[in-house]
N, CA, C and O atoms as a GROMACS GRO file, in nm:
protein
  340
    1MET      N    1   0.084  -0.117   0.000
    1MET     CA    2   0.000   0.000   0.000
    1MET      C    3   0.088   0.124   0.000
    1MET      O    4   0.183   0.133   0.078
    2THR      N    5   0.058   0.218  -0.087
    2THR     CA    6   0.134   0.342  -0.090
    2THR      C    7   0.051   0.453  -0.029
    2THR      O    8  -0.071   0.454  -0.041
    3SER      N    9   0.118   0.544   0.035
    3SER     CA   10   0.051   0.657   0.096
    3SER      C   11   0.067   0.778   0.005
    3SER      O   12   0.176   0.808  -0.042
    4ARG      N   13  -0.042   0.845  -0.020
    4ARG     CA   14  -0.038   0.965  -0.102
    4ARG      C   15  -0.067   1.084  -0.015
    4ARG      O   16  -0.158   1.080   0.068
    5SER      N   17   0.010   1.190  -0.033
    5SER     CA   18  -0.010   1.311   0.044
    5SER      C   19  -0.023   1.428  -0.052
    5SER      O   20   0.048   1.437  -0.152
    6PHE      N   21  -0.113   1.516  -0.020
    6PHE     CA   22  -0.137   1.631  -0.105
    6PHE      C   23  -0.125   1.758  -0.023
    6PHE      O   24  -0.184   1.771   0.084
    7ARG      N   25  -0.048   1.852  -0.074
    7ARG     CA   26  -0.037   1.983  -0.013
    7ARG      C   27  -0.110   2.080  -0.106
    7ARG      O   28  -0.091   2.078  -0.227
    8VAL      N   29  -0.191   2.164  -0.048
    8VAL     CA   30  -0.264   2.262  -0.126
    8VAL      C   31  -0.199   2.398  -0.102
    8VAL      O   32  -0.183   2.439   0.013
    9PRO      N   33  -0.162   2.468  -0.210
    9PRO     CA   34  -0.100   2.599  -0.191
    9PRO      C   35  -0.192   2.695  -0.116
    9PRO      O   36  -0.314   2.692  -0.133
   10SER      N   37  -0.134   2.778  -0.036
   10SER     CA   38  -0.209   2.876   0.039
   10SER      C   39  -0.272   2.977  -0.056
   10SER      O   40  -0.210   3.020  -0.154
   11THR      N   41  -0.394   3.014  -0.028
   11THR     CA   42  -0.461   3.114  -0.111
   11THR      C   43  -0.437   3.255  -0.058
   11THR      O   44  -0.470   3.353  -0.126
   12CYS      N   45  -0.380   3.266   0.060
   12CYS     CA   46  -0.359   3.399   0.118
   12CYS      C   47  -0.212   3.434   0.132
   12CYS      O   48  -0.179   3.538   0.190
   13ALA      N   49  -0.124   3.352   0.080
   13ALA     CA   50   0.020   3.379   0.088
   13ALA      C   51   0.085   3.338  -0.043
   13ALA      O   52   0.039   3.248  -0.112
   14HIS      N   53   0.192   3.405  -0.074
   14HIS     CA   54   0.266   3.370  -0.196
   14HIS      C   55   0.370   3.266  -0.157
   14HIS      O   56   0.471   3.297  -0.094
   15GLU      N   57   0.344   3.143  -0.195
   15GLU     CA   58   0.431   3.031  -0.161
   15GLU      C   59   0.506   2.984  -0.284
   15GLU      O   60   0.447   2.963  -0.390
   16SER      N   61   0.637   2.969  -0.268
   16SER     CA   62   0.713   2.907  -0.376
   16SER      C   63   0.690   2.756  -0.370
   16SER      O   64   0.639   2.705  -0.270
   17SER      N   65   0.727   2.686  -0.474
   17SER     CA   66   0.710   2.540  -0.472
   17SER      C   67   0.795   2.477  -0.364
   17SER      O   68   0.755   2.376  -0.305
   18SER      N   69   0.912   2.534  -0.335
   18SER     CA   70   0.995   2.478  -0.227
   18SER      C   71   0.935   2.507  -0.090
   18SER      O   72   0.944   2.425   0.001
   19ASP      N   73   0.872   2.627  -0.075
   19ASP     CA   74   0.803   2.657   0.051
   19ASP      C   75   0.688   2.560   0.073
   19ASP      O   76   0.667   2.509   0.184
   20LEU      N   77   0.612   2.535  -0.033
   20LEU     CA   78   0.500   2.442  -0.024
   20LEU      C   79   0.547   2.303   0.013
   20LEU      O   80   0.486   2.237   0.098
   21ALA      N   81   0.655   2.257  -0.049
   21ALA     CA   82   0.708   2.123  -0.020
   21ALA      C   83   0.759   2.111   0.123
   21ALA      O   84   0.755   2.003   0.182
   22ALA      N   85   0.808   2.221   0.179
   22ALA     CA   86   0.865   2.218   0.314
   22ALA      C   87   0.759   2.233   0.422
   22ALA      O   88   0.785   2.202   0.539
   23ARG      N   89   0.640   2.280   0.386
   23ARG     CA   90   0.534   2.302   0.485
   23ARG      C   91   0.477   2.169   0.532
   23ARG      O   92   0.449   2.082   0.450
   24PRO      N   93   0.458   2.153   0.664
   24PRO     CA   94   0.398   2.028   0.714
   24PRO      C   95   0.259   2.007   0.654
   24PRO      O   96   0.187   2.103   0.626
   25LEU      N   97   0.222   1.881   0.636
   25LEU     CA   98   0.090   1.850   0.584
   25LEU      C   99  -0.020   1.884   0.684
   25LEU      O  100  -0.132   1.915   0.645
   26TYR      N  101   0.012   1.878   0.809
   26TYR     CA  102  -0.090   1.894   0.912
   26TYR      C  103  -0.035   1.982   1.023
   26TYR      O  104   0.074   1.958   1.074
   27ASN      N  105  -0.110   2.082   1.061
   27ASN     CA  106  -0.070   2.168   1.172
   27ASN      C  107  -0.119   2.107   1.301
   27ASN      O  108  -0.240   2.103   1.327
   28ARG      N  109  -0.028   2.060   1.382
   28ARG     CA  110  -0.066   1.996   1.507
   28ARG      C  111  -0.117   2.096   1.610
   28ARG      O  112  -0.184   2.058   1.706
   29SER      N  113  -0.085   2.222   1.589
   29SER     CA  114  -0.127   2.323   1.684
   29SER      C  115  -0.166   2.448   1.607
   29SER      O  116  -0.098   2.489   1.513
   30ASN      N  117  -0.276   2.508   1.649
   30ASN     CA  118  -0.315   2.636   1.591
   30ASN      C  119  -0.385   2.717   1.699
   30ASN      O  120  -0.378   2.682   1.817
   31ALA      N  121  -0.451   2.824   1.661
   31ALA     CA  122  -0.514   2.913   1.759
   31ALA      C  123  -0.630   2.847   1.833
   31ALA      O  124  -0.672   2.897   1.937
   32PHE      N  125  -0.681   2.736   1.781
   32PHE     CA  126  -0.800   2.676   1.839
   32PHE      C  127  -0.775   2.546   1.915
   32PHE      O  128  -0.850   2.513   2.008
   33PHE      N  129  -0.672   2.471   1.878
   33PHE     CA  130  -0.648   2.344   1.945
   33PHE      C  131  -0.503   2.300   1.927
   33PHE      O  132  -0.430   2.352   1.843
   34THR      N  133  -0.465   2.204   2.010
   34THR     CA  134  -0.338   2.135   1.995
   34THR      C  135  -0.370   1.986   1.993
   34THR      O  136  -0.434   1.934   2.084
   35SER      N  137  -0.325   1.918   1.888
   35SER     CA  138  -0.355   1.776   1.877
   35SER      C  139  -0.238   1.693   1.929
   35SER      O  140  -0.126   1.740   1.940
   36ALA      N  141  -0.269   1.569   1.960
   36ALA     CA  142  -0.166   1.474   2.001
   36ALA      C  143  -0.215   1.335   1.963
   36ALA      O  144  -0.335   1.307   1.968
   37SER      N  145  -0.124   1.250   1.926
   37SER     CA  146  -0.162   1.113   1.895
   37SER      C  147  -0.189   1.038   2.025
   37SER      O  148  -0.144   1.079   2.132
   38CYS      N  149  -0.262   0.930   2.014
   38CYS     CA  150  -0.287   0.846   2.132
   38CYS      C  151  -0.155   0.793   2.189
   38CYS      O  152  -0.138   0.785   2.310
   39ALA      N  153  -0.063   0.757   2.100
   39ALA     CA  154   0.067   0.707   2.146
   39ALA      C  155   0.142   0.815   2.224
   39ALA      O  156   0.205   0.785   2.325
   40ASP      N  157   0.136   0.940   2.176
   40ASP     CA  158   0.201   1.050   2.249
   40ASP      C  159   0.138   1.071   2.386
   40ASP      O  160   0.207   1.093   2.485
   41LEU      N  161   0.006   1.064   2.391
   41LEU     CA  162  -0.063   1.081   2.519
   41LEU      C  163  -0.030   0.968   2.614
   41LEU      O  164  -0.010   0.990   2.734
   42LEU      N  165  -0.025   0.846   2.562
   42LEU     CA  166   0.009   0.730   2.646
   42LEU      C  167   0.151   0.743   2.702
   42LEU      O  168   0.178   0.704   2.815
   43ALA      N  169   0.240   0.797   2.621
   43ALA     CA  170   0.379   0.815   2.666
   43ALA      C  171   0.388   0.915   2.782
   43ALA      O  172   0.484   0.912   2.858
   44GLN      N  173   0.290   1.002   2.794
   44GLN     CA  174   0.291   1.101   2.902
   44GLN      C  175   0.241   1.045   3.035
   44GLN      O  176   0.260   1.107   3.140
   45VAL      N  177   0.179   0.928   3.032
   45VAL     CA  178   0.132   0.866   3.156
   45VAL      C  179   0.252   0.804   3.227
   45VAL      O  180   0.331   0.732   3.167
   46ALA      N  181   0.264   0.834   3.354
   46ALA     CA  182   0.378   0.784   3.432
   46ALA      C  183   0.381   0.631   3.430
   46ALA      O  184   0.278   0.566   3.440
   47ASP      N  185   0.501   0.576   3.417
   47ASP     CA  186   0.518   0.431   3.411
   47ASP      C  187   0.464   0.360   3.536
   47ASP      O  188   0.419   0.246   3.528
   48ASP      N  189   0.469   0.428   3.650
   48ASP     CA  190   0.420   0.366   3.774
   48ASP      C  191   0.271   0.394   3.799
   48ASP      O  192   0.219   0.361   3.905
   49SER      N  193   0.205   0.454   3.703
   49SER     CA  194   0.062   0.481   3.716
   49SER      C  195  -0.016   0.350   3.709
   49SER      O  196   0.012   0.265   3.624
   50PRO      N  197  -0.115   0.332   3.798
   50PRO     CA  198  -0.193   0.207   3.796
   50PRO      C  199  -0.273   0.190   3.667
   50PRO      O  200  -0.310   0.078   3.632
   51GLU      N  201  -0.300   0.299   3.597
   51GLU     CA  202  -0.379   0.291   3.474
   51GLU      C  203  -0.296   0.262   3.350
   51GLU      O  204  -0.351   0.231   3.244
   52LYS      N  205  -0.164   0.270   3.360
   52LYS     CA  206  -0.078   0.259   3.241
   52LYS      C  207  -0.098   0.128   3.166
   52LYS      O  208  -0.116   0.129   3.044
   53ASP      N  209  -0.096   0.016   3.235
   53ASP     CA  210  -0.111  -0.114   3.169
   53ASP      C  211  -0.248  -0.127   3.102
   53ASP      O  212  -0.258  -0.178   2.991
   54GLU      N  213  -0.352  -0.081   3.171
   54GLU     CA  214  -0.486  -0.087   3.113
   54GLU      C  215  -0.496   0.002   2.988
   54GLU      O  216  -0.556  -0.038   2.889
   55LEU      N  217  -0.438   0.120   2.994
   55LEU     CA  218  -0.439   0.210   2.879
   55LEU      C  219  -0.360   0.152   2.762
   55LEU      O  220  -0.401   0.164   2.646
   56LYS      N  221  -0.246   0.090   2.792
   56LYS     CA  222  -0.166   0.026   2.685
   56LYS      C  223  -0.245  -0.085   2.618
   56LYS      O  224  -0.243  -0.097   2.495
   57ALA      N  225  -0.313  -0.166   2.697
   57ALA     CA  226  -0.392  -0.276   2.642
   57ALA      C  227  -0.507  -0.222   2.556
   57ALA      O  228  -0.535  -0.275   2.449
   58LEU      N  229  -0.571  -0.119   2.604
   58LEU     CA  230  -0.681  -0.058   2.529
   58LEU      C  231  -0.630   0.000   2.397
   58LEU      O  232  -0.694  -0.016   2.293
   59TRP      N  233  -0.516   0.067   2.400
   59TRP     CA  234  -0.458   0.124   2.279
   59TRP      C  235  -0.422   0.013   2.180
   59TRP      O  236  -0.445   0.029   2.060
   60GLN      N  237  -0.368  -0.097   2.226
   60GLN     CA  238  -0.338  -0.209   2.136
   60GLN      C  239  -0.464  -0.267   2.075
   60GLN      O  240  -0.465  -0.304   1.957
   61GLU      N  241  -0.572  -0.274   2.154
   61GLU     CA  242  -0.699  -0.324   2.102
   61GLU      C  243  -0.754  -0.231   1.993
   61GLU      O  244  -0.801  -0.277   1.889
   62VAL      N  245  -0.748  -0.101   2.018
   62VAL     CA  246  -0.793  -0.003   1.919
   62VAL      C  247  -0.712  -0.018   1.790
   62VAL      O  248  -0.768  -0.018   1.681
   63ARG      N  249  -0.581  -0.029   1.802
   63ARG     CA  250  -0.496  -0.044   1.684
   63ARG      C  251  -0.528  -0.172   1.608
   63ARG      O  252  -0.527  -0.174   1.484
   64SER      N  253  -0.555  -0.278   1.680
   64SER     CA  254  -0.587  -0.406   1.617
   64SER      C  255  -0.719  -0.398   1.540
   64SER      O  256  -0.727  -0.441   1.425
   65VAL      N  257  -0.821  -0.343   1.604
   65VAL     CA  258  -0.952  -0.330   1.538
   65VAL      C  259  -0.940  -0.238   1.417
   65VAL      O  260  -0.995  -0.267   1.311
   66TYR      N  261  -0.868  -0.127   1.434
   66TYR     CA  262  -0.850  -0.035   1.321
   66TYR      C  263  -0.778  -0.105   1.206
   66TYR      O  264  -0.814  -0.087   1.090
   67GLY      N  265  -0.677  -0.184   1.237
   67GLY     CA  266  -0.605  -0.258   1.133
   67GLY      C  267  -0.695  -0.353   1.057
   67GLY      O  268  -0.685  -0.364   0.935
   68GLU      N  269  -0.783  -0.422   1.128
   68GLU     CA  270  -0.877  -0.512   1.063
   68GLU      C  271  -0.973  -0.436   0.973
   68GLU      O  272  -0.998  -0.475   0.859
   69LEU      N  273  -1.028  -0.326   1.025
   69LEU     CA  274  -1.121  -0.244   0.946
   69LEU      C  275  -1.052  -0.185   0.823
   69LEU      O  276  -1.109  -0.184   0.714
   70SER      N  277  -0.932  -0.136   0.842
   70SER     CA  278  -0.858  -0.079   0.731
   70SER      C  279  -0.828  -0.184   0.625
   70SER      O  280  -0.839  -0.157   0.505
   71GLY      N  281  -0.791  -0.303   0.669
   71GLY     CA  282  -0.763  -0.411   0.575
   71GLY      C  283  -0.886  -0.446   0.492
   71GLY      O  284  -0.876  -0.468   0.371
   72THR      N  285  -1.001  -0.452   0.557
   72THR     CA  286  -1.126  -0.480   0.485
   72THR      C  287  -1.156  -0.369   0.385
   72THR      O  288  -1.191  -0.397   0.270
   73TYR      N  289  -1.141  -0.246   0.428
   73TYR     CA  290  -1.166  -0.132   0.339
   73TYR      C  291  -1.071  -0.134   0.220
   73TYR      O  292  -1.114  -0.121   0.105
   74GLN      N  293  -0.942  -0.151   0.246
   74GLN     CA  294  -0.843  -0.151   0.138
   74GLN      C  295  -0.869  -0.264   0.040
   74GLN      O  296  -0.852  -0.246  -0.081
   75ALA      N  297  -0.908  -0.379   0.089
   75ALA     CA  298  -0.930  -0.496   0.003
   75ALA      C  299  -1.053  -0.479  -0.086
   75ALA      O  300  -1.060  -0.540  -0.193
   76ASN      N  301  -1.149  -0.399  -0.044
   76ASN     CA  302  -1.274  -0.390  -0.116
   76ASN      C  303  -1.302  -0.258  -0.185
   76ASN      O  304  -1.401  -0.247  -0.258
   77LYS      N  305  -1.218  -0.158  -0.167
   77LYS     CA  306  -1.249  -0.026  -0.223
   77LYS      C  307  -1.232  -0.022  -0.374
   77LYS      O  308  -1.297   0.059  -0.440
   78GLY      N  309  -1.146  -0.105  -0.431
   78GLY     CA  310  -1.120  -0.099  -0.575
   78GLY      C  311  -1.240  -0.125  -0.661
   78GLY      O  312  -1.253  -0.065  -0.768
   79ASP      N  313  -1.327  -0.213  -0.617
   79ASP     CA  314  -1.444  -0.247  -0.699
   79ASP      C  315  -1.566  -0.163  -0.663
   79ASP      O  316  -1.677  -0.193  -0.708
   80LYS      N  317  -1.547  -0.059  -0.583
   80LYS     CA  318  -1.660   0.024  -0.541
   80LYS      C  319  -1.656   0.164  -0.602
   80LYS      O  320  -1.741   0.248  -0.570
   81GLY      N  321  -1.558   0.191  -0.690
   81GLY     CA  322  -1.548   0.322  -0.751
   81GLY      C  323  -1.493   0.429  -0.660
   81GLY      O  324  -1.517   0.548  -0.680
   82ILE      N  325  -1.418   0.387  -0.558
   82ILE     CA  326  -1.360   0.483  -0.464
   82ILE      C  327  -1.231   0.539  -0.528
   82ILE      O  328  -1.145   0.461  -0.570
   83PRO      N  329  -1.218   0.673  -0.535
   83PRO     CA  330  -1.098   0.731  -0.596
   83PRO      C  331  -0.969   0.684  -0.527
   83PRO      O  332  -0.969   0.653  -0.408
   84MET      N  333  -0.863   0.680  -0.602
   84MET     CA  334  -0.728   0.644  -0.556
   84MET      C  335  -0.724   0.502  -0.502
   84MET      O  336  -0.644   0.471  -0.414
   85ALA      N  337  -0.810   0.417  -0.554
   85ALA     CA  338  -0.813   0.279  -0.509
   85ALA      C  339  -0.697   0.202  -0.567
   85ALA      O  340  -0.682   0.082  -0.541
   0.00000   0.00000   0.00000
């Protein structure tokens, strides 16, 4: 499976092609929110926290279910007219 990424040039700034290529695809922080991955959040939980093992197990379960769902989607999207299949 190949990953495709698209950067859209800014409509309010004059961006060169090299500026566009260097700009991150996703702003993790802006004026309204700061995002973090579940793995990053889990890493912030103290190792001696009683919840750490339960959170790790839950995160592994989420990843496993997501992997199964993604596999089903990837296997079946080609015959459904989904773009970039």
